[in-house]
N, C-alpha and C positions, 0 to 999 in steps of 0.2 A: 335525791333530786325528781321533784313530780314532772309530770306530763307539761304542765304551764309551764314551768320555768325554763325547761328544754327546749320549748318552743320559742320561748320569747329569748333564751340565748341565740338559738339557730336563726332568729330573725335579726338580732343583733349583728350577727357575725354574718350575714347576709351583706348586710348595710354597709358595712365596714369597708374602708376602700384603702386602709393603709396597707403600705407593703406591696400592690398589684404590680407598679412598675417592675419591682424588683422579679415577681413570678414572671411576669410576661417575658422579661428579657432571659430568663433562665429555660424560658420554652421557647423564644425566638433565636437565639446565639445559635444553637446545632445547627439549625435548617440553616438559616445564614453561612454557616461555615460550609455546610454541605455544599449549599447552591454555589458557594466559589470555587470549591475543590471540582466541582461538577462541567462549572465554565471554563475551569482550566485545563482540566483534563480535554474536553471536547475541542478546545482552541489549539492543544499540542496533537491532537489526531489529526484535524484538518492540516497543521503544518506539518504534518511526517507525510500526510497522503501527496501535498504539493508538492514535496520536498523529491519524495519517490517518481513522481512523474516527470519532474523536471531532469532528474537524472536519467530517466530511461530516455528520454528525448536527446539530452547529451551524448550517450551513450551509442545511442543509434544515429547519430549525426556522424559522431566518430567514426563509427564502423563504416556508413556510407561512402566515407570520402578517403576509403583505403583503396590506394592502386598497385600494391601492393599482395599476395597471398597472406591471411589472417595466419597465425598459429597459436599456440597452448600459452607460451609468454604473453601473447596480447589479450589473449580472455582471461588471461591471471590479472593483468593490469586494467584491463575494464572491471573486474570484479573487485579490485583495488580502489578504482574510482568510484565506483557504484558507492562502495562501503564509507567512503570520505564525505561524496557528496550528500549522501542521507545521513550522515553521522552518526554512523550504527557504533553502537558500545559495542566494548573490547569481547563480551560474551554473544552479542549476535553477531552471524555470520550470514549477510545478503548472499543470494545464488542468482544465478544468471544464466537464460540460455540465446544463443543467437543462430538464426536459422535462415540459409537462404532457398529459397521458395519461387520456382517459375510457373508459370501460367500456359497450360494446354488449352488453347481454344478449339482445338478439333475435338477434344473429349470433354470440355468443360471442365477441366479438374485442377486442382494443384500440385505441384510435384516439391519434393523436397531436394535442393540440390546437397546440402550438405548440413547439420544440425550438430552444436555443442554446446557443452553444459562445465558450469563449474559452480560447485556449492553441493549441500546435501539435499537429497531428498527430490531431486527433479532429472528426468529422464530426457534423452533426446528426443527430437520427434521424427516420427517415420510417414513415407508417404501416405500410409494408411491415416495418420493423424491429421494430414493436412489438403487429404484432398476435396473434403467438403467446407471449405474456409470460405465460403462465399459473403457470409455475413460477418465478417469479422477482417474482409482485407477488400480494397478497392478494385475497380473493375479495371482489367490489364488487358494488354495486345496480348497477341499469341508470341510465345517464348519470353516476355518479358518477364526479368526477374527483380524481385523485392527482399530487402533485409529485414526481419522479425526477429525484436530485442525483447525480450520479456523477463523482468526483474521481480525476485519473490524478496521482501525485506519482512523480517518479526517486529511488530509493533506492540509493546508491552505498558498501557496507560500508565500515568504517572501516580493515578490516584485509584484506590478503588471504590468509582462511584457509578460503578453500572456497564461501563465498556469494558468490552472482553479484550485479551489477547487474540492476536488475529496475524495474519499473513498479508501484507498488502502487494497486492501483485499488480503490476502495470504491462500491459501490452502496445508493444509501439512500432510501426512498419515504415519504414523509409524507402525509397527508390537510390540505388546506386547512383552517385553525383557525378562521377570522372571516368566511368568504366562501366558496360552495358552489365559487368557482374561482377560481384566481391566473391574472392576467391578463398579458399580454406587451402594451406600447403597441403601438398600430397594428393589432393582432389581434382 
């Protein structure tokens, strides 16, 4: 095959438009499929964040309405409510931390009355942890108390499209509704 015939064949091949739709379809279908899975994963992540936020506010409101001291069974139940409301899978165990905090206006610091947790990997808060939470808590009166509920739920995206596994954390504070302080049994 000479160079002239090769060039003639290449020009004819470049002008030929048969099969372009099939080639374009083969190129674009994987991109469209990936985009669809990505949109589904992003929507699912936003849905899970919203569920976690609603669950944290629900538990915070539930705790703030308590007129009797809380105990271990109550916190176990609150964790079960968190698992139910966030629709966590059986292999995912959410964690919860509930803390009662008071404000000391004389020293301009926050103090922990009590703090209890359920779940793996989280510790109860200490006075040292909460004393400078001015940017996390509202302005409070001297000796006013607040209940802080923190939730920790693992999120695993349904498809591997670039979103990473993460722990969704929510931080919610609520003033006690019917009593000046939510108590813990034995404290």
